[in-house]
N, C-alpha and C positions, 0 to 999 in steps of 0.2 A: 668051551662053556666057561672055563676059569678066566679066559682072557676076555670073554664079555662082562664077566663081573669086574674085572680090574679096570676095564675101559670106563664104563658108564652104569653098569646094574647096581648102583647104590642103594641101599636101603633108605629110609629116613626116620626111624623109629626115635631118633634124638628130639625131634620135633613133636612126636606125640608125648614124649616126658615134658617138653616145655609145656603142651597144652595142659597137662594135668596140672603143672605148677601154676599155670595162667588160672584155673579154675579154683584151685585151693585160695590163691591170692585174691580172687574175685570175692569169694565167700568170707573171707577175712575181713574184706574191707565193707561188705554188706553189714556184717555182725558190728564193727565198730562206728559205722556211720549212722545206725539206726536211732541213737540216742539224740544226736544233733538234729535229726527230721523229726524227733518227736519233742524236742524241747518247747516250742510253741504250745503244745498241747500238755506238756507236763508243767509248764509254768503256772498254768491255770489250776491244774489239779493238785499239785504237790504244794506249789506256794513257795518255791526256792527264789534265792537271789540270783544274779549273774555271778556273784563271787562264790556262792554255795555249786552252782553249777561248775565254775572253775575249778572248785576242790575235786569235783567228782571226776572231771577229766585229769586232774592233777593226779588222783589216784590211781587211775588207769595206766597213765603214762608212767608214773612211777614203779607199778608192778611190771609194766611192759618193759621197762629199762632191766630189771632184775631177770625177766624170762630171758631177753636176748643175750644176757652175760651167759647165763647157765645155759641155754640152749646152744650158745654157740660154740661153747667148749665141748657139749654132749654130743653133738652131732658129729663133730671131728673124731670123739672117742668111738663112738658107736655106731655112726653110719647115718645116711640121709633118710632110708626106710624107716627105719624105727624113729628116729628123731621127730620126723613129720606126722607118723602116727599117735604118738604121745600128745604132741601138739593139738593136733586137730581134735581129737579125742575130748581132752581138755576143754577146749574153747567152746566145743559144741556144747557139752554139759553146762559150762558156765552161761552160755547165752540163755538156753533153755531157764536156767535159774534166776534169770531177771524175771520172768513170768510172776511168780508168787507175789513179788512186790506190791502187785496192784491190790492186795489185801491190807497194805499199810497206808494207803492213801487217806488222807484226812485225819491220821493219827500224829499226835504231838509228842515228841520225847523230850524229856528233861536232860541236861547234860551238866556236867561238873562245870564249875568256873573255870577250870584249866582249860576246858575245851570251848571257851566262848567265842574263840575265832571262828568256830563253825556256824555260830548262830545267826539267825535275822536279825538285822539291827533294830527291826521294830520290838522284837522280843528277845533281849540278849542270851538268855539260857535255855530258850527251848527253841527246839528245830524239827521240821517233818520228819518223823519217821522213815518215810520213804526215801528221804533225801541219805540218811546213813547206811540204808539198806543198798541204795544203788552204789555208795562209795564200796561196800563189799563185794558185791557183785562185780564191779568194774574191776577191782583188784584181781579177782579170781579169773577172769576175762583177759586181763592184760598178762599175766603170768604165763599163761598158755599160748598166747598169740604171739608171744616173743620167739617162738620156734619157727615161724613161718619164712623170715628172709635168710635167717642162716641155713635153714634146709635148702629153701630155693636157690640161692647163689652156690651153695655148695654142688647141688645137683648141675647146674648150669657148667660150673667148673669140670665135674666128671665126664659130662656128657658132650661138651662140645669144644672144637679147638679154638685157641685165641682169637682167631679173626672171625670167628661167628659168634662170641660170647657177647659183644654188645648188643647185636640184634635180638638173640635170643632172652637177654636181660630185658631189654626194652618190652618184648612180647609178653613175658609172663607179667613184667612189672606194671604192663597195660591192665592188668587184673584189677589194680588198685582202682582205675579209672572205670572199668567196666563195673564193679562193684559201686561206686558211686553214681554212675548212669542209671543201674537197676534199682538202688535203693529210692531215690526219690520217685521213681516211677511205680514201685510196688509197696512202698512201707507206708504212706499216707493213707492210699486206698484201704489197704489192709486194716491200719489201725482204727479207719474210721467205721469200716464195715464191723470188725470182729472184736475190737478194743486193741489197745497198744500192745498187751503182754503177748499175742499171738504172732506178733512180728517177730520178738525174741526166739519163739519157738520154732517157727518154720525156718529161721536162720540155722539154729541147730540142729534141726533134721537134714538140713543140705549139707553140713559137714560131714553127718554118718553116711549120707550117699556117695559122696567122694570117696569115702574109703574104700566103697564097695569096687571101685576102680584101682585105687593105688596100690592096696595090699596085692592082688594078683600080678600086678602089670609093671611094679617097678623092681629093678634090682640095678647092679652095676652092668655097663654095656658088654662084659665078657660073659655075662650069666644070662643075657636075653637072646632066644633062639631067633627073635625078629631082627637081630642084627647081623648083618652078614660081613663077611671080611673086610669087603672095600669101606663100610660105612666105619668098623672098628678101625682101620688104617686112619682113616680122616679124623676120627676122635683122637687118636694118638699121634697126629702128626706134628704135635708140637716137641720141642726138645724134650727127650727124657728127664725127669726130675729124680735125684738122689732120694732114695727110699728113707724113712724117719718116722719115729714116732709123733703123735699130736704134739704141737708145742703149747703148753701153759701160756694163759693169757699174760703174765707178769714177763716171761720171755719175749713175745711180742711186740710188748710196750717199749722195750729197749730201742726199737728202731724207730727214728724221726718219721720213716716214710708211714709207719703206722698212725702217727699222729696227724698227718696231711689228710687220712681218712676221717679220723676220729672228729678233728675240729671241723671239718666241711659238713659233718653229720650234725653235730652240735648247733651250728650256726644256721643251717638250711631246713632241717627237719622240722622246726617250729613251725615255718611257714606253711608248709603243707597241713600240718596239725590244725593251724589257725583256719585255713579253707575247710577242712572237714567238719570241725566241730563248731564252727560260728557263721558261716555263709547264709544258713538259713534265717538265723537270727538278724544278720547285717539287711536281708532283704526286707524282713519285716520291720525293723526299727528304723530303717533310713528310707525305704520306698514304700512302707505302707502294703507289702506283699506278704500274707501268711502264706502258709506251705500249700494250700489249694491253688493259690495264683502263681506262686514261685517255682513250683517244681519244674515247669518248664524251662526256666531260667536255668535252674541248677543242671538238669538233664543236659541242656545245650551246651553247657561249661564242660560237663566231663566227656561228652561226645568230641568237643573241639580238643581236649586234652589228650583223650585217646587216640585220636588219629594224628596229630602233630607229634606228640612223644615219640610215637613209633619212629616218625622220620627222623627224629633226633637221635635215636639210637641207631639207625642205620647210616647215617652221616658218619660217624667216627670209622664204623666198619668199611664203609665205602672208600675213605682216606686211605686207611691201612692198605686196602685191595690196590688202590693207584699208586702205591709205593711209598706213603708216607709211614715216620716211624709212629710207634704206638704213642710215644711221647707227644709228638706234634700234632695227631689227629686228634688225642684225647684233650688236650689241653684247648686247642682251637675250637672245639665243640664246647667245652666249658665255659670259655671266655664269651662265645656266642649266647649261651643259654643263660649266664648271667646277665648280660644285658637286656635281653628279652624282658626279663623280671621288672627292668626300671620302670618303664610305663605305668605300671599299677599303681603308681603315686596318684594319678588321675582319676581313680575311679569313684571317688566320692564327687566328682565335679561333672561327671557326664549322665546321661540318661541310662536308662535300664540296660536296652541291648549294647550300647558301647562298653557299659559295665561289663556285662557278660564276656564280649570279646576280650577286653583287657584281662580279667581274671582267667578267660580260657589259655589266652596267650602265656600269661605268668605260670599257670598250672602246667601246660605243656613243657614250658621250660624247665620247670622243678622236676619233671618226671623225666625227662632227658637228662638234666643233670646227675639225678639220682642213679639212672642207670647207669651214666659213664663212670661216675665215681664208685659204684659198686664194682665194675669191671676193672678199674685201676688196681683193686685188690688183689685179684688173680693175675696182672700183669705183673705185680711186683712180688706176691708172696708166695710159697709153695701150696700145694692143695693141702698138705696137712696143717697150715695155719689159717686159712681162708676162712671156715665158719667161724672159728674163734674170733678173728679179727672183725668179721661182719657183725657178730654179737656185741662186741666191745663199742664198735662205731654205732650201731644201733642203740645202746643203751645211751651214748652219749647224746644221739640225737632225740630220743624220749625225755632224757633230763632236761636238754634244752627246751622242748615242748613242756614238761611240767611248769618249768619257768614261766615261759610266755603264756600258759594258759591262765596262770593265776594273775598276771600283769593284766591279761586282757580283761578277765572278769572285774578286776578292783578297778581299772580304768573305766571301762563302761559302766560301772556303778557311780563312780564318782561323776561323769559326764551326764549321766541319766538324773542325777540331782540337779544339775544344772540345765536340765531340758534340751541337751543338746548332744545326743549319740552319735550324730553323723560326724561331729568334730572329732569324737573318740576314735570312730573308724578311720578317718582320715589320717590321723597319726598312726595308728596301727599298719594301715596300708603303707604309710611312709616308710616304718621301719622294715617291713617285708620288702620293700623295692631295692635296698640297698646291702642286704643280708648276702648275697651271692657275690657281688663284687669283692666284699671283705673276705668271704670264704675262699674265694680264688686266689687272693693275693696270698694267704697264709698257707693254702696248699701248696701253691710253687714254691714258696719259700722252703717249706718242709720237704717237698718231692720234686726238685727241679726236673727229673726225669722219671719215667713210669717205665724202669728196667727190673729185670728179675734180679732178687738179692740173694746172696749165698748166706742162707741162715745157719748157726750151729745150734746146737742140743736138739 
């Protein structure tokens, strides 16, 4: 019996853990995409400008950056289980708290002169009260959603050997795409039937349902009876790491390899945030497709992304199994993914469905890129520093996204005054097309090889 277990009767509970993380990430991305899908409806009912909508996204991403930094350190200190629980309870409550904002629709709020930058240009010191309320609700949501990726990456690091991590990361990261698929299919019909506030309520309820599975089913591999000795041996098959206390963030930042991840996130995460926040508006303003007509395009985009991005994550793992070094495999994947984003520069010059294909290809490349650079953290850094660095890098990506959201909103308002929002989107997609090439060059300069580091402290 022992021999049979050693030979091939291995359990696969690690993939169940990966599935749990996938569903958490799916819920996370449904929550954050609701606002983008409701934007055409809220534009009319609230009366905010593109710049004000940009400020709402700015507020979310600023809070998300803080949440990532705090949760990264917290998860390394207290563990994945507790970190995820606090994160998803908080963001589920925050999602539900968006619903009462409906009672503020139609109410105007006078703001002091020093807040004039928030105002509608037509009424310089008066803003919709619902706009201010959305700012605060998005801050709360962003703070707690910051716990998802530090917890998820740490879980993959604890539950998977190095050779399986890229695939596992791609699979759970596909939850970002699954959320983006389900949201366009579910949110608009629900909003039109029951009111937009109910979309936030149901998203919050979904988080609490997920907790009913997470709390009793997650623990370390050594403490789960579903994991047999063969699977545990596989999980532990990498060279043993020296024990040590979790590393503070300032100690992690001493290593230039940490900055390879941080700068990559700063330069490329804004592209993904741009897709999530502005694609419904892009189809409406440049193609005349409101959400009732563009949802099929959005769903198709994220179906493409889901399928192709998993293949991207599989690629680097396959190359490693073929005998390639982790550095060579990861870097080959990264440069390929960076090049696949470049054709998005042509989006504004083609028809609706060619545009869908180009955006889908670029989004797939982003997600494969993202899964790969997440994996480079565990390639180079010990487990006690992984969540901390993921949090720092995620914060950098959110800060980049904050800046880009404001640039997008202000740029589109400027081009709207000229009656040419298509030109604005053309310029924005051009910026996105080159971001990954620049990020790859900097990443390679800072981390020529993705090899384990000997870390002090």
